[in-house]
C-alpha positions as CSV (number, residue, x, y, z in Angstrom):
1,M,80.5,61.5,50.8
2,K,81.1,64.2,53.3
3,K,83.3,67.1,52.2
4,T,85.9,66.5,54.9
5,V,86.4,62.7,53.8
6,M,86.5,63.7,50.3
7,C,89.4,66.3,51.0
8,S,91.2,63.8,53.1
9,L,91.2,61.3,50.1
10,L,92.4,64.0,47.9
11,A,95.2,65.1,50.0
12,I,96.3,61.4,50.5
13,A,96.2,60.8,46.8
14,L,98.3,63.9,46.1
15,L,100.8,62.8,48.8
16,G,101.1,59.4,47.4
17,M,101.7,60.6,43.8
18,G,104.6,62.5,45.0
19,G,106.2,59.1,46.0
20,C,106.0,58.0,42.3
21,S,108.6,60.4,40.8
22,S,111.5,58.0,41.3
23,M,109.6,54.9,39.9
24,S,110.5,53.4,36.5
25,T,107.6,53.7,33.8
26,R,106.8,50.0,34.3
27,D,106.3,50.4,38.2
28,R,104.3,53.5,37.7
29,N,102.0,51.7,35.1
30,T,101.7,48.9,37.8
31,A,100.6,51.3,40.5
32,I,98.2,53.2,38.3
33,G,96.8,49.7,37.0
34,A,96.2,48.5,40.6
35,G,94.7,52.0,41.6
36,V,92.2,51.7,38.6
37,G,91.7,48.1,39.2
38,A,90.7,48.4,42.8
39,L,88.3,51.3,42.0
40,G,86.7,49.3,39.3
41,G,86.3,46.3,41.6
42,A,84.9,48.2,44.3
43,V,82.5,49.9,42.0
44,L,81.4,46.6,40.5
45,T,81.1,44.7,43.7
46,N,79.4,47.5,45.7
47,G,82.3,48.1,48.0
48,S,83.0,44.4,48.7
49,A,86.7,43.9,50.1
50,L,87.3,40.8,47.9
51,G,86.2,42.8,44.9
52,T,88.5,45.6,45.5
53,I,91.6,43.5,46.3
54,G,90.8,41.3,43.2
55,G,90.4,44.4,40.9
56,A,93.6,45.8,42.3
57,A,95.4,42.5,41.6
58,V,94.1,42.2,38.0
59,G,94.8,45.9,37.3
60,G,98.3,45.8,38.6
61,I,99.1,42.7,36.3
62,I,97.6,44.5,33.3
63,G,99.5,47.6,34.0
64,N,102.8,45.8,34.7
65,Q,102.4,44.2,31.2
66,V,101.4,47.4,29.3
67,N,103.9,48.0,26.6
68,T,105.1,51.5,27.0
69,K,108.0,51.7,24.1
70,K,107.4,54.1,21.6
71,R,107.5,52.6,17.8
């Protein structure tokens, strides 16, 4: 990727993380799971939109169900 595109994506990601400060732990895990799932889906399907959306959906569900309580 070109340097300007990478810098733009980094700036968007950093600004997006600032909005997560007031989220609950479960909401934050859902958002992180969706992001990781979307990235994984895009990589596994060579950038297919359907794969990216499917990965985001599955990752969001998994992130939502992660148990964050300390034992």
